[in-house]
C-alpha positions in Angstrom: -2.2 37.3 -149.0 -0.6 40.1 -150.4 2.8 40.0 -151.0 4.5 43.3 -151.4 5.9 45.2 -147.9 4.6 48.5 -149.0 4.9 50.2 -145.4 8.7 49.6 -145.9 8.7 51.2 -148.8 6.8 54.3 -147.4 10.4 55.6 -146.0 12.7 54.7 -148.1 14.6 57.5 -149.9 15.4 57.8 -153.1 13.4 54.7 -154.8 9.7 56.0 -154.5 7.8 59.4 -153.8 6.2 60.2 -151.0 3.1 58.0 -149.8 0.2 60.8 -151.3 1.8 61.7 -154.3 1.5 58.3 -155.6 -1.2 57.4 -158.3 -1.8 53.7 -158.0 -2.9 50.7 -160.4 -4.1 47.7 -160.5 -4.8 45.2 -162.7 -4.9 41.4 -162.5 -5.7 37.9 -164.3 -8.2 34.7 -164.3 -5.9 30.9 -163.6 -8.5 30.1 -166.8 -5.7 29.2 -168.4 -1.5 29.5 -169.2 -0.1 32.7 -169.5 1.4 32.4 -172.6 4.0 35.0 -175.3 0.9 37.1 -175.7 0.2 37.9 -172.2 4.1 39.1 -171.9 3.9 41.5 -174.5 0.3 42.6 -174.4 0.5 43.2 -170.0 2.7 41.6 -168.0 5.4 43.5 -170.4 3.8 47.3 -169.2 3.0 45.7 -165.4 6.9 45.4 -164.8 7.3 49.1 -166.8 4.7 50.4 -164.3 6.1 48.6 -160.7 9.5 50.5 -161.4 8.0 54.0 -162.3 8.5 56.3 -159.0 5.2 57.6 -159.9 3.4 54.5 -159.1 2.3 52.0 -156.7 1.0 48.7 -158.0 -1.7 46.4 -157.1 -1.4 42.7 -159.4 -3.2 40.0 -158.7 -5.0 37.1 -159.4 -8.7 36.4 -160.2 -9.7 33.2 -159.4 -13.2 34.6 -158.0 -13.5 35.5 -161.4 -12.2 32.5 -163.0 -15.5 30.5 -161.4 -17.7 33.0 -163.0 -17.1 31.2 -166.4 -15.5 27.6 -165.0 -17.1 26.8 -162.2 -18.8 23.7 -163.3 -15.2 22.1 -163.9 -12.7 24.0 -161.3 -9.7 21.1 -161.1 -7.8 23.6 -162.7 -8.1 26.6 -161.6 -5.6 25.7 -158.3 -2.7 25.2 -160.8 -3.0 27.6 -163.3 -3.0 29.6 -160.4 0.4 28.3 -159.3 1.4 28.3 -162.7 0.7 32.3 -163.3 2.6 33.7 -159.8 5.3 32.1 -161.4 5.0 33.6 -164.5 4.8 37.1 -162.7 7.7 36.6 -160.7 9.8 35.2 -164.4 8.3 38.1 -165.8 10.3 40.8 -164.0 7.6 41.3 -160.4 8.5 42.0 -158.1 6.4 41.4 -154.2 9.3 44.3 -153.2 8.1 46.5 -155.2 4.3 45.5 -156.2 1.4 44.5 -154.2 1.3 40.8 -155.5 -1.8 38.9 -154.1 -4.3 36.2 -154.7 -8.2 37.7 -154.6 -9.9 34.7 -152.8 -7.2 35.3 -149.4 -8.7 38.9 -149.9 -12.2 37.9 -148.1 -13.4 41.5 -148.7 -13.5 41.3 -152.2 -16.3 38.8 -151.6 -17.7 41.8 -149.0 -18.1 44.2 -151.3 -19.3 42.4 -154.2 -22.1 42.2 -151.9 -23.5 44.3 -150.8 -22.5 46.2 -154.7 -25.0 43.6 -155.9 -27.8 44.9 -153.5 -28.0 48.0 -155.0 -27.1 47.0 -158.5 -30.3 46.8 -161.0 -30.2 43.6 -163.4 -30.9 45.5 -166.3 -27.5 47.6 -165.8 -25.9 43.9 -166.2 -28.4 42.6 -169.0 -26.9 45.1 -171.3 -23.6 45.3 -171.1 -21.9 44.3 -174.4 -19.6 41.4 -173.9 -22.0 39.8 -171.3 -24.8 39.3 -174.3 -21.8 38.7 -176.8 -20.6 36.1 -174.1 -24.3 34.7 -174.8 -24.0 34.2 -178.2 -20.7 33.5 -178.8 -19.8 30.7 -176.5 -21.7 27.2 -176.4 -19.2 24.7 -174.4 -20.4 26.9 -171.1 -23.6 27.2 -169.3 -23.3 31.1 -168.7 -27.1 31.8 -168.3 -25.4 32.1 -164.3 -25.5 35.2 -161.7 -22.1 35.0 -161.1 -21.9 35.1 -164.9 -24.4 38.5 -165.1 -22.2 39.6 -161.8 -19.1 40.0 -163.8 -19.2 43.6 -163.3 -20.5 43.7 -160.1 -17.3 42.0 -158.7 -15.1 44.2 -161.0 -16.0 46.6 -159.1 -15.9 46.0 -156.3 -12.7 45.1 -157.1 -11.7 48.5 -158.2 -12.4 50.4 -155.4 -10.9 48.3 -152.4 -8.0 49.7 -153.7 -8.6 53.9 -153.3 -7.2 55.9 -151.4 -8.0 59.5 -150.7 -5.4 61.9 -151.9 -3.9 59.3 -154.9 -5.6 58.8 -158.2 -6.4 55.7 -158.9 -5.5 54.0 -162.7 -7.2 51.4 -164.0 -5.9 50.9 -167.5 -8.8 48.7 -169.3 -9.0 47.0 -173.3 -11.7 47.9 -175.2 -13.5 45.2 -174.4 -13.9 46.2 -170.7 -15.1 50.1 -171.1 -18.4 48.9 -170.4 -17.2 47.3 -167.5 -15.5 50.1 -166.2 -19.1 52.6 -167.1 -20.6 50.4 -165.2 -19.5 50.4 -162.5 -18.6 54.5 -162.5 -23.0 53.9 -161.9 -23.5 51.5 -159.6 -20.8 53.2 -157.1 -23.4 56.6 -157.7 -26.1 54.6 -157.2 -24.4 53.1 -153.7 -23.4 56.5 -152.9 -26.7 57.8 -152.9 -28.5 55.5 -150.5 -25.3 55.4 -148.5 -24.1 58.9 -148.3 -20.5 57.5 -149.3 -18.4 59.2 -151.6 -17.1 56.7 -153.7 -17.4 57.6 -157.1 -14.8 60.0 -157.4 -12.6 56.5 -156.9 -13.3 56.1 -161.1 -12.9 59.2 -162.4 -9.4 58.4 -164.6 -10.2 54.4 -165.3 -10.3 54.9 -169.0 -9.4 52.7 -171.8 -6.5 55.0 -172.8 -4.2 55.7 -169.9 -1.3 53.8 -168.7 -0.5 52.4 -172.4 -1.7 48.4 -172.6 -2.6 47.1 -169.3 -6.4 45.7 -168.9 -7.8 44.4 -165.6 -8.3 41.0 -166.8 -6.3 40.4 -170.1 -8.0 38.3 -172.2 -5.8 35.4 -173.2 -4.2 36.0 -176.5 -5.4 39.7 -176.4 -7.9 39.3 -179.1 -6.8 35.7 -180.9 -8.8 33.3 -178.8 -12.2 34.2 -177.0 -12.2 36.2 -173.6 -14.1 32.8 -172.1 -12.0 30.1 -173.6 -8.4 29.1 -172.0 -5.8 29.9 -173.5 -3.5 27.3 -174.9 
């Protein structure tokens, strides 16, 4: 459950700009292993900087449902990894009084929106995602021929549009390996809008690999030193 006190902070003087003038930032990590120094310099350091910038409302989470897309056959370590990552978040300087910090699975709307978006997403769009094809070729110790893994970008799309706010820009800083996921997300929400008449496509207009420095939506274990789907050591 989100731990930040956003309502109280909106009324505090001197610390934050008025709510409608602040942009939002969303980022998270999968609990597929323990964090290390690469995570700090690759993501957490930047998250703390954004948290302390009065221009942003920040939402940081632990993406435990995303961990299940590749580690569904052995979930024994996800719970402990989740606890340790939360401890590392706080130790790195993330502050529940300045950011919303939460566990993905405790917000059921993530799964509900993923379900609705998956109803309109063509399989061909997901099968063409470069990271999906690369993982099938390179990961040999796990069976990734599942919808959960194929539909990873749909769940990610749900994560993103969940935190849009009328009148506020939403920034989803990602690494180069995730740019294709953001592009697919744009297409998914446009298609969802076409069928349902909801104006959701503008949510993703500012998502870019070049925005907000080195933040990543779901940072890899060693930011390029380790396979995205292997456990960091």
